[in-house]
C-alpha atoms as one frame of an Amber mdcrd trajectory, in Angstrom:
protein
  47.704  17.811  31.271  44.393  18.594  33.131  43.864  16.495  36.344  40.267
  15.061  37.433  40.270  17.867  40.093  41.091  20.518  37.648  38.295  19.522
  35.373  35.654  19.469  37.931  36.784  23.123  39.248  36.445  24.321  35.515
  32.939  22.584  35.171  32.011  24.141  38.546  33.293  27.835  37.344  30.901
  27.422  34.351  27.791  26.526  35.785  25.668  27.511  38.655  25.470  25.776
  42.058  22.463  25.943  44.441  21.758  24.310  47.885  19.192  21.348  48.549
  16.687  24.038  49.720  16.889  26.080  46.934  16.681  23.082  44.555  13.807
  21.991  46.588  11.869  25.334  45.700  12.100  24.242  42.318  10.229  21.029
  42.466   7.210  20.802  40.423   8.854  23.491  37.981  11.896  22.126  37.228
  13.055  18.419  35.911  15.175  16.779  38.472  18.016  14.744  36.599  19.590
  11.931  38.506  23.149  11.134  37.057  24.072   8.395  39.342  24.751   4.614
  38.810  21.656   2.340  38.474  22.357   0.646  41.744  22.705   3.822  43.511
  19.354   5.382  42.030  17.740   1.986  43.111  18.331   2.687  46.844  16.419
   5.779  46.831  16.051   8.932  44.721  14.031  12.259  44.637  10.375  11.423
  43.615   9.713  12.150  39.927  13.489  12.517  39.058  14.690  11.421  35.408
  17.243   8.972  35.773  19.888   8.997  33.382  23.606   7.854  34.449  26.109
  10.176  33.733  27.965   7.841  31.151  24.744   7.810  28.796  24.155  11.814
  29.360  25.471  13.208  26.013  23.726  10.692  23.613  20.480  10.197  25.565
  19.503  13.445  27.541  17.717  15.271  24.592  15.250  12.301  24.077  14.427
  12.559  27.854  14.516  16.290  28.013  13.244  17.740  24.727  12.824  20.938
  26.108  16.076  23.108  26.267  14.060  25.971  28.073  12.913  23.828  30.774
  14.357  24.422  33.941  16.948  21.481  34.976  18.120  20.372  38.572  21.156
  17.895  38.329  22.121  15.738  40.954  24.340  12.966  41.815  25.560  11.406
  45.346  27.834  14.399  46.312  27.695  17.152  43.819  30.943  16.124  41.469
  29.413  14.316  38.689  26.244  16.611  38.639  28.954  19.245  38.065  30.091
  17.757  35.287  26.896  16.573  34.027  25.406  20.133  34.329  28.281  21.747
  32.435  27.600  19.185  29.550  23.950  20.232  29.489  25.247  24.122  29.328
  27.241  23.055  26.168  24.647  21.017  24.482  22.314  24.249  24.753  20.344
  24.157  27.687  19.054  27.350  28.885  18.429  26.902  32.907  20.899  24.257
  34.525  22.002  23.945  38.092  23.977  21.414  39.956  22.740  20.549  43.569
  25.513  21.026  45.963  25.895  18.007  48.249  24.010  15.630  46.054  21.374
  13.295  46.865  23.079  12.390  50.310  22.769  15.683  51.362  19.087  15.968
  50.364  18.397  12.922  52.388  20.474  13.876  55.517  18.730  17.165  55.563
  15.377  15.160  55.890  13.808  16.051  52.734  11.359  13.666  50.808  12.751
  10.899  48.853  11.576   7.282  48.052  12.654   4.140  46.782  11.670   4.162
  43.181  10.320   0.907  41.481  12.643  -0.446  38.698  12.762  -3.135  36.159
  14.564  -6.214  37.017  17.885  -6.879  35.389  16.040  -9.643  33.288  13.281
  -7.228  32.311  15.586  -4.528  31.521  17.618  -7.166  28.996  14.198  -8.100
  27.659  12.693  -4.786  26.936  15.809  -3.194  26.190  14.732  -1.825  22.752
  11.616  -0.102  24.434  13.822   1.480  27.005  16.073   2.991  24.494  13.032
   4.799  22.910  12.408   8.086  24.945   8.806   7.915  24.278   8.639   4.520
  26.220  11.553   4.262  28.625  11.565   2.793  31.732   8.238   4.660  33.001
   6.561   3.458  29.980   7.515   0.061  30.228   6.297  -0.047  34.005   3.242
   1.122  32.592   2.560  -1.583  30.295   3.562  -4.045  32.696   0.649  -2.569
  35.008  -1.981  -2.598  31.980  -4.721  -5.013  31.433  -5.774  -5.528  27.973
  -8.898  -7.877  26.897  -8.867  -9.780  23.431 -12.101 -10.688  21.918 -11.343
 -13.823  20.155  -8.105 -16.020  20.069  -8.401 -16.307  16.251  -7.005 -14.814
  13.236  -6.788 -11.215  14.686  -6.593 -12.088  18.124  -3.212 -14.242  17.558
  -0.849 -11.523  16.253  -2.359  -8.909  18.828  -1.776 -11.439  21.531   1.753
 -12.152  20.440   2.616  -8.714  20.107   1.247  -7.642  23.157   2.580 -10.149
  25.352   6.043  -9.753  23.619   5.820  -6.078  24.696   5.161  -6.820  28.124
   1.655  -5.833  28.682   1.110  -7.289  32.285  -2.191  -8.980  32.035  -3.823
 -10.114  28.804  -7.523 -11.540  29.030  -8.653 -14.027  26.251 -12.047 -14.835
  25.977 -13.270 -17.537  23.332 -15.417 -20.539  23.646 -14.196 -22.373  20.574
 -11.743 -25.290  20.014  -8.833 -25.445  17.845  -9.334 -26.731  14.613  -7.060
 -27.826  11.713  -8.505 -25.212   9.347  -7.582 -22.426  11.978  -4.325 -23.044
  11.439  -3.666 -21.196   8.179  -3.924 -17.847   9.990  -4.250 -18.427  13.742
  -0.818 -18.571  15.121  -1.420 -18.863  18.475  -1.932 -22.375  17.817  -0.279
 -25.456  16.266  -0.858 -28.914  15.359  -0.535 -30.536  18.634  -3.206 -28.396
  20.005  -5.973 -29.568  17.833  -9.012 -29.975  19.747  -7.694 -28.353  22.913
  -9.842 -25.058  24.072  -8.257 -22.101  22.078  -7.965 -20.266  25.408  -5.837
 -23.006  27.030  -3.627 -22.826  23.770  -3.256 -19.429  23.852  -2.525 -19.137
  27.389   0.409 -22.022  26.697   1.833 -20.028  23.853   1.843 -16.451  25.675
   3.086 -17.940  28.922   6.096 -19.687  27.353   6.853 -16.653  25.527   6.859
 -13.958  28.416   6.684 -14.915  32.192   5.965 -11.364  33.072   2.664 -11.873
  31.792  -0.377 -12.982  33.607  -3.059 -14.741  31.112  -6.606 -14.573  32.277
  -8.905 -17.201  30.226 -12.819 -16.835  29.686 -13.873 -19.817  27.964 -17.369
 -18.488  27.561 -19.736 -17.319  25.046 -19.933 -13.170  25.518 -23.254 -11.885
  26.076 -25.357  -9.556  27.776 -25.257 -11.835  30.959 -21.561 -11.465  31.266
 -20.015  -8.720  29.302 -19.898  -6.143  32.139 -18.340  -8.391  34.193 -15.980
  -9.496  32.102 -14.745  -6.025  30.887 -14.486  -4.738  34.403 -10.967  -4.047
  35.472  -9.402  -3.813  32.085  -7.816  -0.700  30.609  -8.580  -1.560  26.754
 -10.342  -3.972  24.669  -9.113  -5.566  21.583 -11.852  -6.546  19.553 -11.245
  -9.605  17.157 -14.930 -10.440  17.019 -16.583 -11.200  13.239 -20.311 -10.669
  13.852 -22.533  -7.766  14.146 -24.323  -8.807  17.424 -21.288  -9.236  19.343
 -19.897  -5.903  17.859 -23.140  -4.019  18.927 -22.763  -5.450  22.495 -19.256
  -4.583  22.685 -19.840  -1.045  21.496 -22.787  -0.636  24.493 -20.472  -2.163
  27.119 -17.324  -0.151  26.323 -19.536   3.184  26.686 -21.214   2.167  30.018
 -17.463   1.136  31.418 -15.671   3.950  29.148 -13.237   1.334  28.256 -11.641
   2.005  24.512 -12.070  -0.560  21.852  -9.428  -1.228  19.124 -11.606  -2.652
  16.448 -10.406  -4.715  13.810 -11.812  -6.552  10.597 -10.760  -8.633   7.774
 -12.399 -10.018   4.522 -10.779 -11.538   1.933  -7.878  -9.653   0.851  -8.865
  -6.476   2.889  -8.895  -5.551   6.676  -9.782  -2.252   8.488  -8.943  -1.018
  12.001 -10.097   1.950  14.060 -10.502   2.959  17.901 -13.394   3.590  19.510
 -12.455   5.762  22.459 -15.895   6.386  24.401 -17.107  10.086  24.029 -13.920
  11.182  22.707 -14.340   9.839  19.509 -17.237   8.030  17.223 -18.570   4.661
  18.679 -19.380   1.642  16.403 -23.063   2.915  16.058 -21.868   6.221  14.727
 -19.930   4.227  12.106 -22.689   1.726  11.371 -25.969   2.374  12.568 -27.510
  -0.718  11.343 -25.998  -4.074  10.400 -26.463  -5.200   6.934 -28.568  -8.148
   5.946 -27.015 -11.220   6.643 -27.103 -12.305   3.204 -24.877  -9.157   2.422
 -22.505  -9.995   4.967 -20.957 -13.216   4.277 -18.372 -14.703   6.873 -14.489
 -15.496   6.184 -15.787 -18.922   6.380 -17.883 -18.256   3.237 -15.949 -16.010
   1.678 -12.306 -16.969   2.431  -9.533 -14.884   3.729  -5.832 -14.824   2.776
  -3.979 -16.320   5.928  -1.324 -13.551   6.189  -4.246 -10.563   6.417  -5.181
 -10.941  10.003  -1.563 -10.909  10.853  -1.169  -7.641   9.332  -4.286  -6.211
  10.513  -4.025  -7.805  14.228  -0.641  -6.367  14.444  -1.764  -2.708  13.557
  -4.320  -3.374  16.452  -1.536  -4.200  18.865   0.243  -1.165  17.798  -2.816
   1.152  18.417  -3.406  -0.744  21.895   0.014   0.166  22.822  -0.435   3.794
  21.893  -3.615   3.820  23.725  -2.071   2.797  26.747   0.910   4.799  26.818
  -0.723   8.006  25.192   1.447   7.957  22.112   1.256   9.598  18.978  -2.189
   9.974  17.150  -4.283   6.812  17.499  -7.163   5.974  14.965  -9.686   7.857
  17.007 -12.044   9.149  14.415 -10.455   7.821  11.679 -10.900   4.350   9.863
  -7.611   2.523   8.211  -8.650   0.222   5.603  -5.833  -1.820   4.024  -6.100
  -3.352   0.623  -3.886  -6.512   0.449  -3.879  -6.724  -3.598  -3.184  -3.137
  -4.393  -0.858  -3.081  -1.256  -2.321   0.334  -0.202  -3.589   1.897   2.987
  -6.165   4.480   3.043  -7.316   6.469   5.949 -10.926   8.030   6.051 -12.334
  10.332   8.954 -15.193   9.002  11.269 -17.045  11.753  12.781 -19.263  11.113
  16.166 -22.913  11.437  15.118 -24.728  13.755  17.362 -27.956  11.813  16.971
 -26.473   8.466  17.819 -28.806   6.450  19.801 -25.946   5.237  22.219 -23.154
   8.088  22.260 -24.876  11.335  20.785 -25.998  14.217  22.833 -29.588  13.190
  23.426 -29.223   9.408  23.634 -30.845   7.469  26.208 -30.052   5.182  28.680
 -27.936   2.429  27.256 -29.206  -1.230  27.724 -27.055  -4.296  27.648 -29.093
  -6.469  25.413 -28.697  -9.565  23.157 -28.525  -8.681  19.403 -28.600 -12.309
  17.694 -31.559 -11.669  15.862 -29.668  -9.085  13.655 -27.532 -11.430  11.532
 -26.071 -14.940  11.473 -23.042 -15.448  13.585 -19.690 -15.683  11.708 -16.461
 -17.914  12.447 -12.901 -16.754  11.296
């Protein structure tokens, strides 16, 4: 029967071990893999190291280090667990793996660079556990979400599901601008609110719901009308805007402000049984004026209050906006930049259309003049969702 000492000796015979000095030469080139337990890692680690406890290695490492040709330096506290881990990586097909002799303790004793890593609390690990299981998110991605600031334009049909899912996902700061009060007619689709909140300011109602859902989230409220006099100040400091507005004057105002501030906008719109979502990423894709250079006449653009909307529709569209927001915040996948997603609830179909930047666009085109923030209330009548 093989003893633990014999198992370790067999592992060391099958791998390459390097001194901390040689390992340090690989900084910036190799992936440093810390296989210690969480309580050890939290006390200090090599900056930039990937933390993956030895017990989870076999089933998780391919998600954390998908490129098996990438050089890997494995370390633990003293060099034993890292040797076993390095042997496992070799068995899994990794081509260039070394174990650091003496582990983190020797690295630290020799005066090499180390730091106390920022980590999630035990409560956060439990709350966001399903995110942490995703290699594309992980602890680093969750910390980025907690550091992110998203501004929601409207606490209505689209803003409600977007706010709920962004708060649940752990977006650290959510701003909400809305100058309306909760009305009973809102409750068919605006799921941030309830019967007990009728007559309350929507931003106050929204803050109560989101704060009760996730104490990690700071909710900033703006009980004002978004206009040329405050849009730049309100946008300042946010990483991304989720646009749930429903009138052309505000959409053009938001477009111009996002270009000036270079803040991406996740745009959504709904009408009867149909919805649309796209992402306007300033100067990396088309802007709103590339998509709709001029607003249609007011009589051709009836509001939901006039034409109606199926209550669940904004839940679908707003949820897609939340997904696109998270993708943008974490640089995941292929966001809807330069593409318009159209959803038809009656046919239950999704269609995607390409939208290209207009080189002659007056705001983002090659020869565009200076962007002037101005009111556009004369374009059409405001709508209420």
